[in-house]
Backbone bond lengths (Angstrom), bond angles and torsions (degrees), N, CA, C in turn:
res aa  C-N    CA-C-N  psi(-1)  N-CA   C-N-CA  omega(-1)  CA-C   N-CA-C  phi
1 X - - - 1.450 - - 1.538 110.03 -
2 X 1.321 116.08 -41.66 1.484 119.31 179.52 1.504 110.50 -66.14
3 X 1.344 118.25 -38.95 1.452 120.72 176.49 1.531 111.26 -64.20
4 X 1.305 117.39 -35.72 1.476 122.45 176.59 1.531 109.47 -64.04
5 X 1.330 117.19 -43.29 1.451 121.67 178.12 1.498 110.15 -63.60
6 X 1.318 116.02 -41.83 1.475 120.41 178.87 1.541 110.98 -61.89
7 X 1.368 116.79 -41.43 1.434 120.50 179.30 1.542 111.75 -66.28
8 X 1.340 116.51 -39.07 1.457 119.27 176.33 1.535 111.77 -63.21
9 X 1.304 116.82 -39.74 1.453 120.75 178.18 1.516 110.79 -62.55
10 X 1.352 116.96 -43.95 1.455 120.44 179.27 1.516 110.19 -62.20
11 X 1.337 117.66 -43.59 1.438 121.25 179.43 1.527 111.33 -63.17
12 X 1.323 116.06 -40.04 1.477 120.10 178.65 1.510 112.04 -64.48
13 X 1.328 116.47 -31.38 1.478 120.24 -179.52 1.521 110.99 -78.56
14 X 1.334 116.23 -53.54 1.453 119.69 -164.92 1.546 114.60 -98.38
15 X 1.318 117.86 -15.77 1.482 120.17 176.89 1.555 111.97 -60.17
16 X 1.345 119.31 -45.00 1.460 118.83 179.03 1.542 113.59 -59.36
17 X 1.323 117.08 -35.73 1.444 120.55 179.05 1.507 111.41 -68.03
18 X 1.350 116.41 -42.47 1.442 121.06 179.23 1.548 110.13 -64.41
19 X 1.333 115.48 -43.29 1.461 119.48 -178.76 1.526 111.39 -67.00
20 X 1.348 116.14 -38.68 1.466 120.36 179.73 1.538 109.63 -65.03
21 X 1.326 117.69 -39.36 1.486 119.23 178.80 1.517 112.27 -71.10
22 X 1.334 116.67 -37.76 1.462 119.03 -172.30 1.514 111.67 -81.39
23 X 1.351 118.20 -38.26 1.468 120.68 -171.13 1.519 114.31 -101.86
24 X 1.328 117.81 -4.32 1.479 120.35 -179.31 1.518 110.83 -89.36
25 X 1.299 118.59 -8.21 1.469 121.15 -177.26 1.478 115.40 82.11
26 X 1.327 117.14 9.90 1.484 120.48 -178.43 1.524 110.23 -63.96
27 X 1.339 117.82 -37.24 1.453 121.17 -176.83 1.522 111.84 -65.43
28 X 1.330 118.82 -12.67 1.449 120.48 175.80 1.528 112.98 -81.14
29 X 1.336 116.15 -21.72 1.448 120.46 -178.42 1.512 113.59 -106.98
30 X 1.294 116.83 -31.79 1.450 120.71 -174.95 1.517 110.07 -136.29
31 X 1.301 116.58 143.48 1.460 120.33 -179.74 1.526 108.93 -80.20
32 X 1.328 113.08 169.51 1.465 119.70 -179.98 1.515 110.63 -63.58
33 X 1.320 116.82 -27.70 1.490 120.94 -179.69 1.518 111.53 -61.77
34 X 1.340 118.20 -29.69 1.463 119.99 178.70 1.517 110.26 -68.94
35 X 1.338 117.56 -36.67 1.478 119.21 175.41 1.512 110.48 -65.88
36 X 1.338 116.91 -38.65 1.454 120.51 178.88 1.541 108.58 -65.73
37 X 1.309 117.19 -38.81 1.458 119.46 178.92 1.512 110.98 -63.68
38 X 1.335 117.23 -42.37 1.460 121.04 176.52 1.518 111.74 -61.52
39 X 1.338 116.53 -38.36 1.457 120.02 176.36 1.521 111.05 -66.40
40 X 1.336 116.95 -37.81 1.456 118.83 176.65 1.524 111.38 -65.52
41 X 1.341 116.27 -36.67 1.470 117.10 177.16 1.520 111.32 -66.48
42 X 1.317 117.07 -32.89 1.467 120.34 175.48 1.547 110.54 -59.94
43 X 1.327 115.69 -48.74 1.466 119.27 -179.55 1.506 111.79 -62.36
44 X 1.340 117.05 -42.64 1.467 120.61 179.39 1.524 111.07 -65.22
45 X 1.336 116.61 -39.14 1.455 120.40 177.79 1.492 112.21 -63.50
46 X 1.355 117.00 -41.21 1.461 119.09 179.30 1.529 111.73 -66.07
47 X 1.342 117.12 -36.89 1.432 120.30 176.17 1.529 111.64 -63.82
48 X 1.318 117.20 -39.26 1.451 120.93 178.16 1.564 109.99 -66.39
49 X 1.301 116.76 -38.22 1.481 121.31 179.44 1.534 109.26 -67.23
50 X 1.321 117.14 -41.78 1.445 119.83 176.88 1.521 112.03 -62.14
51 X 1.317 116.81 -38.78 1.467 121.85 178.02 1.544 109.84 -65.60
52 X 1.312 117.75 -41.67 1.456 120.62 178.54 1.526 111.91 -65.67
53 X 1.329 116.79 -43.36 1.447 120.23 179.66 1.514 111.52 -65.83
54 X 1.351 115.63 -38.93 1.464 118.81 179.88 1.531 111.57 -70.57
55 X 1.364 116.88 -26.55 1.465 120.70 -177.54 1.524 110.62 -82.03
56 X 1.324 117.13 -45.82 1.456 120.19 -172.82 1.525 113.49 -97.57
57 X 1.320 117.47 -19.34 1.474 120.67 179.03 1.522 110.01 -131.44
58 X 1.338 118.20 57.40 1.467 121.38 -174.50 1.529 114.34 -63.77
59 X 1.337 116.08 -34.62 1.457 118.80 -176.48 1.547 109.59 -124.07
60 X 1.350 115.97 41.45 1.442 119.27 -176.47 1.523 112.86 -63.92
61 X 1.314 117.62 -28.77 1.470 120.47 -179.89 1.532 111.43 -73.46
62 X 1.324 116.81 -20.12 1.454 119.83 -177.91 1.529 113.61 -110.43
63 X 1.354 116.05 4.55 1.469 118.52 -176.95 1.509 110.27 -72.03
64 X 1.325 116.63 -36.08 1.469 119.83 -176.12 1.526 109.18 -101.08
65 X 1.254 118.13 100.38 1.476 121.70 -177.39 1.529 112.72 -87.67
66 X 1.313 117.69 -7.41 1.454 120.53 -177.95 1.523 112.29 -85.40
67 X 1.336 116.56 -12.40 1.457 120.04 -178.45 1.503 114.06 85.16
68 X 1.344 119.40 0.24 1.436 122.29 178.72 1.532 110.92 -82.00
69 X 1.309 114.89 156.27 1.467 120.74 179.95 1.506 110.33 -77.90
70 X 1.297 117.22 119.51 1.451 122.95 -178.82 1.537 109.64 -89.65
71 X 1.325 116.20 98.22 1.474 120.05 -174.14 1.505 110.73 -67.11
72 X 1.321 118.31 -44.49 1.480 121.08 -177.59 1.512 110.39 -60.25
73 X 1.322 118.13 -43.40 1.445 121.81 -179.05 1.546 110.81 -63.63
74 X 1.319 115.91 -43.39 1.471 119.65 179.42 1.531 111.21 -64.71
75 X 1.327 117.34 -37.59 1.457 120.20 178.41 1.533 109.43 -64.74
76 X 1.324 116.53 -43.61 1.468 119.60 -179.99 1.516 111.44 -64.53
77 X 1.318 116.36 -39.36 1.477 118.91 176.40 1.522 112.45 -66.09
78 X 1.338 116.85 -37.29 1.469 119.62 179.50 1.520 110.54 -70.05
79 X 1.333 118.62 -26.79 1.445 120.33 179.60 1.522 112.62 -60.88
80 X 1.310 117.42 -25.73 1.467 121.73 178.40 1.512 110.09 -60.54
81 X 1.315 118.77 -25.25 1.467 121.62 -179.08 1.506 113.92 -68.13
82 X 1.327 117.70 -5.67 1.459 119.44 169.33 1.489 112.44 -60.89
83 X 1.328 116.53 -21.66 1.490 119.97 176.86 1.517 110.47 -63.31
84 X 1.336 118.53 -28.14 1.454 120.90 177.22 1.510 111.80 -63.23
85 X 1.342 116.45 -37.92 1.454 119.81 178.74 1.543 111.32 -67.69
86 X 1.316 115.24 -34.82 1.490 118.83 177.52 1.531 109.08 -68.15
87 X 1.325 116.91 -42.07 1.459 120.41 179.17 1.514 110.69 -62.84
88 X 1.329 118.49 -42.68 1.445 122.36 178.69 1.573 110.91 -63.45
89 X 1.309 114.87 -35.33 1.480 119.24 177.85 1.537 110.55 -61.23
90 X 1.324 116.37 -47.21 1.464 119.61 178.01 1.506 112.36 -66.71
91 X 1.318 117.62 -34.70 1.463 121.24 176.61 1.530 109.99 -64.39
92 X 1.324 117.54 -42.59 1.464 119.99 178.64 1.520 112.16 -64.83
93 X 1.297 116.88 -39.04 1.471 119.68 -178.83 1.523 112.96 -71.28
94 X 1.309 117.49 -17.60 1.456 120.86 -179.27 1.520 113.43 -83.53
95 X 1.354 115.69 -8.68 1.483 119.12 -174.35 1.532 107.36 -105.40
96 X 1.320 118.06 125.29 1.491 120.62 173.95 1.508 110.35 -81.33
97 X 1.318 115.74 160.49 1.450 120.17 176.79 1.506 114.14 113.23
98 X 1.319 115.18 -163.99 1.455 121.93 -176.68 1.495 111.85 -77.69
99 X 1.345 115.41 172.28 1.452 119.76 -174.56 1.512 113.69 -62.45
100 X 1.353 116.41 -42.67 1.483 117.89 -177.09 1.518 110.38 -68.10
101 X 1.335 118.41 -30.48 1.458 120.41 176.73 1.517 111.59 -68.22
102 X 1.318 116.44 -41.01 1.488 120.46 176.89 1.526 110.03 -62.03
103 X 1.315 116.11 -47.55 1.463 121.31 -175.31 1.534 111.81 -63.06
104 X 1.338 116.61 -48.60 1.457 120.96 -176.85 1.520 112.00 -70.26
105 X 1.330 117.16 -39.62 1.472 119.88 177.24 1.529 111.71 -61.63
106 X 1.326 115.96 -48.56 1.460 119.61 179.74 1.525 110.83 -63.09
107 X 1.346 116.58 -42.64 1.461 118.41 -178.47 1.502 112.76 -67.48
108 X 1.322 117.44 -42.65 1.484 120.76 -179.96 1.500 111.64 -64.06
109 X 1.340 115.95 -45.72 1.468 118.46 179.59 1.522 112.81 -65.62
110 X 1.317 115.99 -42.08 1.475 121.40 -177.85 1.550 110.48 -67.81
111 X 1.367 115.90 -46.65 1.448 119.45 -178.24 1.526 111.48 -70.74
112 X 1.339 117.70 -32.62 1.479 118.51 177.92 1.515 110.51 -65.32
113 X 1.322 116.96 -44.42 1.471 120.21 177.78 1.542 110.59 -61.68
114 X 1.325 116.75 -40.99 1.470 118.63 178.18 1.525 111.22 -62.89
115 X 1.319 117.63 -40.38 1.461 121.18 178.41 1.506 112.23 -64.16
116 X 1.341 116.07 -41.64 1.478 119.66 178.88 1.520 111.15 -64.69
117 X 1.336 115.39 -45.84 1.475 118.91 -175.51 1.516 111.94 -69.34
118 X 1.328 117.20 -39.96 1.488 119.25 -172.18 1.507 114.69 -93.39
119 X 1.342 118.40 -18.86 1.465 118.86 -171.66 1.531 115.06 -116.38
120 X 1.336 117.15 -21.35 1.466 117.71 -174.59 1.541 112.29 -62.16
121 X 1.296 116.24 -50.49 1.472 119.08 -179.00 1.520 112.69 -65.41
122 X 1.368 119.46 -48.35 1.458 118.37 178.19 1.518 113.91 -58.85
123 X 1.354 116.73 -37.97 1.467 117.80 178.22 1.502 112.44 -69.63
124 X 1.315 116.32 -39.72 1.461 119.22 179.78 1.527 111.35 -65.55
125 X 1.308 116.92 -38.15 1.450 121.12 -178.63 1.524 111.83 -81.59
126 X 1.362 117.24 -41.26 1.450 121.50 -171.59 1.497 113.75 -94.36
127 X 1.351 117.49 -49.18 1.464 120.00 -174.30 1.503 112.79 -66.99
128 X 1.318 118.30 -19.95 1.450 121.74 178.29 1.520 110.80 -89.64
129 X 1.353 118.10 9.30 1.448 122.17 179.56 1.524 112.73 -66.87
130 X 1.286 114.17 -179.22 1.450 120.39 -175.41 1.514 112.85 -81.92
131 X 1.336 118.38 -12.74 1.473 121.49 -176.25 1.507 109.53 -127.89
132 X 1.339 115.44 143.79 1.469 122.80 175.37 1.535 108.89 -72.26
133 X 1.332 116.29 141.74 1.441 119.53 177.47 1.541 107.44 -144.01
134 X 1.369 113.21 134.52 1.455 118.89 178.50 1.542 111.30 -70.48
135 X 1.316 117.78 -13.82 1.465 121.02 -178.80 1.541 110.32 -57.15
136 X 1.325 115.50 -45.66 1.470 119.88 -176.50 1.509 110.88 -70.96
137 X 1.319 117.82 -32.92 1.462 121.56 175.79 1.526 110.37 -63.61
138 X 1.325 115.91 -42.38 1.479 120.01 177.97 1.526 110.44 -64.89
139 X 1.323 116.71 -41.35 1.453 119.79 178.54 1.500 111.17 -60.42
140 X 1.346 117.04 -44.13 1.469 121.43 -177.87 1.515 110.48 -68.74
141 X 1.334 118.36 -39.65 1.451 120.86 175.98 1.530 110.58 -63.94
142 X 1.324 116.13 -34.99 1.464 119.54 177.98 1.520 112.11 -65.26
143 X 1.330 117.71 -25.60 1.472 120.35 178.63 1.547 110.09 -65.64
144 X 1.330 115.67 -37.47 1.479 118.73 176.39 1.529 110.91 -66.73
145 X 1.310 115.79 -39.64 1.470 119.04 176.68 1.520 111.54 -64.38
146 X 1.361 116.53 -33.41 1.452 120.85 178.66 1.538 110.74 -63.25
147 X 1.317 116.44 -37.08 1.458 119.90 177.73 1.519 110.98 -62.07
148 X 1.332 117.21 -43.26 1.474 120.52 176.82 1.519 111.38 -64.15
149 X 1.347 116.20 -43.19 1.467 119.99 -179.30 1.533 111.32 -63.52
150 X 1.332 117.47 -41.70 1.460 120.69 -178.73 1.502 111.83 -72.27
151 X 1.342 117.37 -32.16 1.459 120.07 175.78 1.540 109.31 -64.58
152 X 1.328 115.93 -41.36 1.465 119.30 178.02 1.514 111.30 -66.77
153 X 1.309 116.99 -39.27 1.478 119.49 177.97 1.522 111.87 -67.10
154 X 1.355 116.65 -39.57 1.465 119.08 176.43 1.535 111.66 -63.73
155 X 1.341 115.35 -37.87 1.460 118.83 176.41 1.510 111.87 -62.67
156 X 1.304 116.65 -40.07 1.483 120.40 179.13 1.532 109.76 -66.19
157 X 1.320 117.19 -41.31 1.469 119.29 177.89 1.522 111.03 -64.74
158 X 1.342 116.95 -40.45 1.451 120.14 177.24 1.511 111.63 -62.93
159 X 1.317 116.86 -41.56 1.462 120.16 177.64 1.522 111.45 -64.15
160 X 1.321 117.02 -44.94 1.474 121.14 -176.88 1.521 111.59 -64.30
161 X 1.353 117.90 -28.13 1.440 123.03 -177.90 1.516 112.68 -81.00
162 X 1.322 118.26 -11.01 1.456 120.54 -177.30 1.542 111.30 -82.44
163 X 1.327 113.40 136.43 1.494 117.94 179.87 1.521 111.32 -78.49
164 X 1.344 117.19 -21.13 1.460 120.21 -178.28 1.534 111.57 -101.01
165 X 1.323 117.08 25.97 1.470 119.63 179.10 1.506 109.81 -63.52
166 X 1.346 114.86 134.77 1.447 120.12 -179.06 1.536 111.81 -59.26
167 X 1.293 115.68 140.81 1.471 120.13 -175.90 1.528 111.67 -59.29
168 X 1.342 115.68 -35.90 1.466 119.51 -177.94 1.531 112.46 -70.94
169 X 1.341 116.49 -18.44 1.467 118.75 -178.66 1.549 113.51 -95.03
170 X 1.306 117.55 -10.50 1.455 120.51 -174.02 1.525 111.94 -61.88
171 X 1.320 115.82 -46.19 1.483 119.37 -178.40 1.520 113.04 -65.68
172 X 1.347 119.59 -50.49 1.483 118.30 179.49 1.535 112.96 -63.86
173 X 1.328 118.92 -37.24 1.442 120.60 178.86 1.530 110.42 -65.26
174 X 1.328 116.99 -43.39 1.451 120.95 177.84 1.516 112.08 -63.25
175 X 1.360 115.80 -41.99 1.469 119.11 179.27 1.510 113.04 -63.06
176 X 1.342 116.83 -43.02 1.471 118.83 -178.99 1.516 110.93 -69.13
177 X 1.346 118.09 -36.29 1.434 120.05 177.81 1.539 113.12 -67.91
178 X 1.326 114.28 -40.38 1.481 117.30 178.09 1.522 112.95 -67.89
179 X 1.327 117.14 -26.32 1.475 120.62 -179.68 1.537 111.68 -87.80
180 X 1.334 117.23 -16.12 1.469 120.80 -174.85 1.533 113.33 -58.62
181 X 1.334 120.84 -45.10 1.477 118.86 -179.07 1.510 112.59 -66.48
182 X 1.311 119.44 -20.60 1.460 122.13 -177.06 1.526 111.14 -100.36
183 X 1.334 117.16 15.48 1.444 120.30 -177.46 1.520 112.15 -58.53
184 X 1.340 117.68 -52.75 1.454 120.11 -178.46 1.520 112.45 -61.98
185 X 1.328 116.04 -37.58 1.457 121.02 -179.49 1.533 110.00 -65.91
186 X 1.335 117.32 -44.04 1.447 121.52 -178.78 1.530 110.61 -66.43
187 X 1.312 116.95 -41.51 1.474 120.24 179.93 1.524 111.76 -66.45
188 X 1.325 116.83 -37.15 1.474 119.65 174.89 1.499 111.18 -64.20
189 X 1.330 117.33 -38.73 1.469 120.44 178.71 1.518 111.33 -64.94
190 X 1.348 116.80 -42.37 1.485 120.33 179.74 1.520 109.31 -66.45
191 X 1.336 117.37 -41.59 1.455 120.10 179.47 1.534 110.93 -64.55
192 X 1.311 116.19 -35.12 1.478 119.27 178.81 1.547 110.17 -69.02
193 X 1.356 115.88 -40.07 1.453 118.28 178.85 1.528 111.92 -65.68
194 X 1.318 116.52 -32.64 1.448 120.46 179.58 1.537 113.24 -89.44
195 X 1.359 115.15 1.34 1.448 121.15 179.26 1.540 112.75 56.34
196 X 1.349 115.23 44.75 1.463 120.11 -179.62 1.539 109.07 -88.25
197 X 1.305 118.80 127.13 1.465 121.07 178.06 1.523 112.85 -64.84
198 X 1.327 115.86 159.03 1.428 120.72 179.47 1.535 110.23 -65.16
199 X 1.354 117.13 133.57 1.442 125.03 178.76 1.534 112.23 63.56
200 X 1.323 117.95 22.70 1.448 121.85 175.94 1.531 108.15 -77.43
201 X 1.308 117.68 151.60 1.471 122.04 -178.36 1.515 111.96 -60.65
202 X 1.337 116.44 -31.92 1.470 118.87 177.30 1.533 110.76 -67.16
203 X 1.303 117.08 -36.02 1.460 119.03 177.36 1.530 111.17 -66.56
204 X 1.347 115.69 -38.84 1.453 120.61 177.30 1.527 109.22 -63.59
205 X 1.339 116.82 -42.11 1.454 121.66 178.47 1.539 111.01 -63.71
206 X 1.303 117.20 -37.00 1.476 120.47 176.47 1.479 111.24 -61.02
207 X 1.333 117.53 -47.38 1.468 121.64 180.00 1.528 110.18 -63.49
208 X 1.353 116.25 -40.15 1.453 119.37 179.09 1.513 112.41 -65.66
209 X 1.326 116.63 -40.73 1.487 120.31 179.55 1.522 110.18 -64.10
210 X 1.325 116.91 -41.73 1.459 120.31 -179.91 1.534 110.46 -64.56
211 X 1.312 117.24 -43.85 1.476 121.33 179.03 1.511 109.89 -61.82
212 X 1.328 118.30 -44.64 1.463 121.70 -179.80 1.527 111.19 -64.52
213 X 1.299 118.39 -40.03 1.476 120.69 -178.68 1.533 109.85 -65.98
214 X 1.323 118.05 -46.44 1.448 120.42 -179.47 1.524 110.09 -66.31
215 X 1.324 118.01 -39.75 1.462 120.68 -179.69 1.524 111.65 -65.06
216 X 1.326 117.41 -41.67 1.475 120.71 177.74 1.536 111.32 -66.41
217 X 1.325 116.24 -37.82 1.467 119.00 177.71 1.559 110.96 -66.66
218 X 1.314 116.16 -43.13 1.452 119.34 178.02 1.540 111.20 -65.08
219 X 1.320 117.22 -40.55 1.463 120.10 177.78 1.499 112.39 -63.48
220 X 1.321 117.24 -39.49 1.467 121.13 179.98 1.531 109.52 -66.98
221 X 1.298 119.10 -43.37 1.460 121.65 -179.85 1.531 111.13 -69.08
222 X 1.324 117.10 -34.80 1.469 119.50 176.17 1.544 110.10 -65.60
223 X 1.334 115.65 -42.60 1.463 118.86 179.59 1.540 111.53 -63.63
224 X 1.318 115.78 -40.53 1.491 119.65 178.27 1.502 110.90 -61.52
225 X 1.349 116.35 -44.88 1.447 121.45 -176.73 1.505 111.45 -67.90
226 X 1.339 119.04 -42.95 1.450 120.84 179.32 1.535 111.90 -69.46
227 X 1.316 118.14 -32.68 1.443 120.90 175.33 1.528 110.91 -67.11
228 X 1.310 115.66 -38.69 1.490 118.84 178.04 1.513 110.56 -65.16
229 X 1.361 116.32 -39.74 1.464 119.13 179.61 1.508 113.07 -67.63
230 X 1.363 115.93 -26.57 1.456 120.59 179.44 1.494 111.21 -66.71
231 X 1.328 116.32 -30.68 1.458 121.07 179.91 1.529 111.49 -90.02
């Protein structure tokens, strides 16, 4: 039974990535090696972020001895996540073809590597345990949401890199990109204001609503830009 639960969790994590690659038409524009390259960029980017955090914030867990939440320190640590945008930029530039092919290839490769790195060991150790837990189901469902979130982020990076970006789109694209590294910090602040417990269904709904809103905004701006280019 535990092995069956483990298999279900793996399918819930990786089936959306396989379906996105197979049925989105990405394989017609870019080979599988481009997705692997984007995944390699993810791993390299995370290593660079770890090096930056270890260099500039070596004792960040021990800096605040009063037990209070250090907002400035958390903001500075979250700023390191701008490296993810740089990594996505290089991943997009490595893919030939149209804009949607670049965006989906970079997002699938990046998100797949993130799912492998962050979920494989916890699922192998935890989901194969003696008792069923909804925690792992939520983690696996979150991996699908991560693919949507990263596709939206890749679309925003692609839009920001264009020289012919519509003037009306420059401000919203820049605002969403500047807020992207602070996503987790902002959502934790909102959850704290609403007194939402850790791993509560309302907190999951909050994350899902934020992902959906950003994804719809990115899709709308991408559609506007591509329609403008068609004329």
